[in-house]
Phi, psi and omega in degrees: 000312179297323179294323178296318179296317179296320178296318179297313179299320180296316178297320177298320178295320178294315179300315180299319179296322178293316178299313180299318180296318179297310183294325176301312180295318188284322192243336190264134175288323178205140177213136176285191182283160174061038174285130175241119176238116182293151186303326184274358176295139187237143182228126173235117190217143169287159187301325184268009180296150177243123176229107183239135177228152177277201180274154176060042177262138176238131175244112189282175183304142173064015173292149184229122177249124176237111179245108190231174185308148011266316186224069187285135177219131175232127179239128180234129184281185181290151171058038183250142179242125173262115187289174180299140175060027174288150174236120178239115186236118183235133168250343182228276186209126171235127180236125180240128187285195178276150173059038180262135175247121180243118181294183181286156172061031178269143175242133177234120189224128182261016182208168178212178179270150171291154183223030177296148184287328190275001180227133176305140184306318183296343180263355183275147177288151178293146169269124189248134181224227183205167168221133179232118179244122183287186179283156172058042180256144174240122178248118184288161183306138174078002180290155176238128178247112185264174189295156175062041175234151172239127175254120187288166177306135174073007181287157175235129178249120184294157179304140177063014177283155177241112184268115181242355181217164182302145177243125184290167176306137174062014178280151171249118185238138180220160172104180180225099003284156182296133177232145178290127179252336175188184181236149175297142181253000000 
């Protein structure tokens, strides 16, 4: 019985390594060692998209990366975990630092829709920006990180928070919109 369980785990490990190797080859411009990409992670990218990750990066189940026109670039640092069901959508630039933990169901988006009154929203061009997330950041489950924000080194973003403005280094921010409530000690 124990031998059967060990054999099953070994086959699962081999399958996971094969999936990660295939997705690394197929989707990543550059990837460090020990990349883990779960089988259900999905990537939709234009041909000239740039997706670079450091070493020891894990992309959990059902994560969705959409890199679309005009010049999408996503950079993820070393020892970073992208949680289950994350959505990362880039038209320009999203940068995620080293040692970042991102909980489940987080959305990171570097663009938004135009909202002028005289043109239907569906016909307006996207407003394109950036997202910059520093090192040693923890983003709680369900958070939304919207365009044109920088999250500083060591910051913590509370679950279900909506980040619409810069968050300073080592700040703990919660709410919708996210506001700093204290600092890490």
